[in-house]
N, C-alpha and C positions, 0 to 999 in steps of 0.2 A: 699445955701455953699455947695460946696462939700466937701464930707467926706472920709478922706483917713485911712485906717487900714496899718500901717507898722510892718510887721514880724520882728522882731530882732531889740533892741534898744541897740547895741553895738557902736563901732566907726563910721560905716556907719549910721546904722540907726537912730542913735540920732541926729545926725547933718542933715540928712535930714530931719528928723521929725521937726527940728527948723526950717530950712529953709522953708518948706512948711507952718510952722504956721504963720511964720512972713510975709509970701504972700496970707494971709487970709483963709487958708484951715482948716478945721477941722479935727484935727491928733489925731488918735488912736492908740496906740502901746500896744502889747503884752508880757506878762510876768507872772511868776509863784513866781518870786523873789521880796521879800519886798525892796531889795535894788534898784532894777530897778523901781519898783513902785513909790519910793519918787523921783527918777531920772527924773521919768516923769511927776511927779505932779509940780516938780521945774521948768518946762520948760513948763509949760501948755499945755502938752500931755495929752489926757485922757486914763489912764492907765485900760485895759482889764486882769483882774487878770486869767491866765489862763496857761495850759501846752501847749504850742504850737505843740508839738506832738501827742496831743490829739484832734483832730478835731472836737470830739465830746463835746468840754469845750467850743468852740469858734466859732464853724460856726454858731449854732442858733442865737448866739449874732449879729454876722457879718450880718445875715439876718434882724435879727431885726432892726438894726440901718439903714439899706438900704445903706450899704458902696458903693462908687462908684468906688474906684480905691485901689487895694491890692497891696504893695511894699511888695516883697520878698527879705532881704538881710539878713539870717540867717549866723551867722559866724559858720562855722562847720569845722572840720578838718578829718570827716569821711563822707562815702559815703552813708550811709544809712540815716541819717537826712533830706538831701536834696530830697531824694526820697519821704519820710514821707510826707514833706510838698508839695510835688506837687501833690501827690496823694490827700492830702485835698483839695488843689487848684481845682483840676480838679470837686471834689464833690461841692465844692463851686459854680464853674461857671455853675454846671447844676442847682442849686438852683435861682443863679441870672445872667442868660444869658447877660446880658448887662455891667457885671462888667468887670472892665479894670484889668489886671494883669501886674505887672512891675518884672522881675526876676531879679538878682544881679548873676552873673557869674564871671569869673576871667581869666586874660591873660595868666594864666600859662598854660590853654589848647592849645595854640597854638605851644608850646615848643618853640625850637630855630631855628632861619634862619637869614641867612645873607643878607636877602632882607627886604623891608620895610613890614609891614604885614598890611593887612586890613580884614574887615569883610568876604571877599570871600576867604582867604588863608586857605589850609586844614591845621584841627587839629592834633596835635601831636598824632600819634599812640601808646601809651604807657599807660599800664594796671593802672597807678597810675592816670592818666590825663583823660582817653577814656571815663569814664563814665560822666564828666562836659559836652561833647559835647552831649552824648546822652539825659542827661537831659534838655541842650539848645535847641536842636532839639525837642523836646516833647511840650517845652513851646510855641516855634515857631508854632506849630501844632495846639495848642491851640487858636493862634491868641493872645498871650503873647506879650510882649516888654521885650526885653533882653538887657542888659546893662552888657558890659565886661570892669570893671575898669582894670587898668594897677596898676602899684606898689602905693601905697597912702601914702601920706606925708602931714606931717603939724601936730598940735598940739601934742598930745601923740606920734604919730609916726607910730603906727602900725607896720607893717613888715617890715618899713624901719629902725626899730631897728637892724637888721642884719646889716647893714652897719656901724651903729655908734658902735655896740658891737665889731665888727672885728677890728675896729680903736683903742677901748678901751683896749681889749685884748692885742694889740702889746705893750702896757705899761709892760707887764708882763715879755716878752721875749727879749726886747731890754735894753741897758744899757746906762746911759747918757753919758758916754765918748765912745759910738760908733759913728764913723764918717757919718754912715748912718742908717737912722731908716727902718728897717723890717715892712711891712704891709703884715700879710698874709690873702687870701680871696679864696674862693672856686670860681673855673671857669677856662675857657681856654682861653690864650689870642690868637686872631687870626689875620688874615690880615686886617679885615674892623673893628678891635675893638670889646670890649663886652661892649655891650649895653643892658640898661634897660629903660621900660617907667614908667613914673611919672605922678601922676594927685594930686594935692591938695585938701584935704577934702572939702574948701570949694567951690573950682570950680566942684567937684563931685557933691556937693549938688545942686551947679547950675543947673547941668546937669539932675538931676533927675526932679526938677523943671520944665525944658524945656520939658522932655518927658511927665511929666505930663498934660502940658498946650496943648500938640499936641497928645495926647493918641489916642483922637478918629479917628486921620489919619492914625497913624504909627503902628496899628496891627500888629504884626507878624515881625515885622522888628527888627533887630539886630544893636546895636550900641557898636563901642569900646569907650570907655571914657579915653583919653591920653592926656595929656597936652604937654610934654616935653619927646624925647627920649635922654638920656645921657650916655657918657661913663662910666662906672664903677669907672675905674680908676681915670679918674679926677675927681669924686664924693668923692673918699676914700682921695684922697690928701687934697682937700678943706675941708673935715671934720677934717683931722688931722690938719691944719692951726688954726683949732680953740680951739682943744681939747688937743694938745700936748704941753706941755711947751717947749720953744726954738726949736721949730720944723724949725723955718726958719734958723736956723744956720747947719741943716742937710741935706742931700740929701736922697730923700723919694723913697725907692724901693718896688713895689708892687709883691710879690711872690703867685704865683698861686698854690693851693694846691689841690691835688687831693682829691675827698669826701670820706669820711668813707666808710666802708662796709656795715656798719649798717645804712646807708644812708636813713632820709627821704624824702617823695616826695617834701617837701618844699625846703630842700637844694638842690636838685635836679634841683628844677624850679628856686633857685637863680643863677644857672649856665647858664641859657638861655640867650641868646644872641637875644633881642626882640626891635627892632624899630617899634612901631606901629603908622599909621595913624588915624587920627581924620577927615580926610575929608567930610565923610559920616554925621558925626556930625553935622560939621560946616556948609555944604551945607542944610540939612534937619532941624535941629534943631535950626542952628543959634548960636552953641556952641563955644567961644572962651574965652580960660582962662585969667585970671582977676591976678592970683596969681603969684608971682616971682617962678622962677623954684628952685629945691631943691639945686642948686649951687649959684644962683645970690643973695638968701638970707640964704644962708647955717648957718651963727651964729645967726641968728633968728630962725630958725628949731631945730638946735642943742641945744640951750638952753630950748627951749620948750619942746622938747625930753627929757632932761637930767632931768628937774624939773617935768615931766609928770608923770602919773601912769598907763600907757599902759598894758592891761593884757596880752600881746604878748610880755613882756619884760621878763618874767620867762621861757615861753615856748621856746623862740628863744636861750636865755642864757644857757638852760640846753642841747641843742642838737650843739651848735658851739662850738668847742676847737681845740685849734691848740698845741699839744704836741711837 
């Protein structure tokens, strides 16, 4: 039985682990937190209790278990953790030369473009995102496989909380008697529209499964994981239909607002115009999305988000404000 070690058991890591476990793989996960240990045990994932930032606490165990595949999907908002993990995996690869490594990147590093982007598209030369490309390139040089997910939706919602939150905030600065309902959002309207790429967490989990299955043949390859490219304005209007009372009686107006001066890299990324191609993944991996788009099943996803407990909710709510 193939043994897989997942670094990071958050929104991506846990769902990927469950998918792999359901398909017959022996899955281990690393965390030093008791709540993560319980979460893994409940989902039949074998916990390794260790500090992921201290390779001496988990590399010896990984070698002892003769792990076949390592999937790195650390949720990190800083530039330092990904570098620490990469250095650890370089050491691990020296000890286990046959090990296969899968790294999780992010589509923010592509920046904003008016054309459809693919794996060969030049990355965004900005200090907030340049480091992502550098790390990706290092992984490719190691022979690792790089997965670049677009915005992930479904279940708790993760960073798509941004869109729901913008609609929820609009209830605070609109009055019931107003003839139109204004929804403020960061970003710039342009001639071709303001798009973002999306992939459902279940489809993303399938994506990782396909990569694991073909990992021996695709070392050093990079794949964009995206299902749909959706015009943000259309998405905002659709969310409003299900979340604002009597909205059908009003005209919805989207107001594009300038970013605050102390903007975070996340808010900057939410203004990017991104249409992402998954042609390479379809051709080589056989990937095809199975889940409805964020618009086609908006009511289901809205309710799942509303009653979910994503840790990103507090983070996003703290940096998004329209006064």
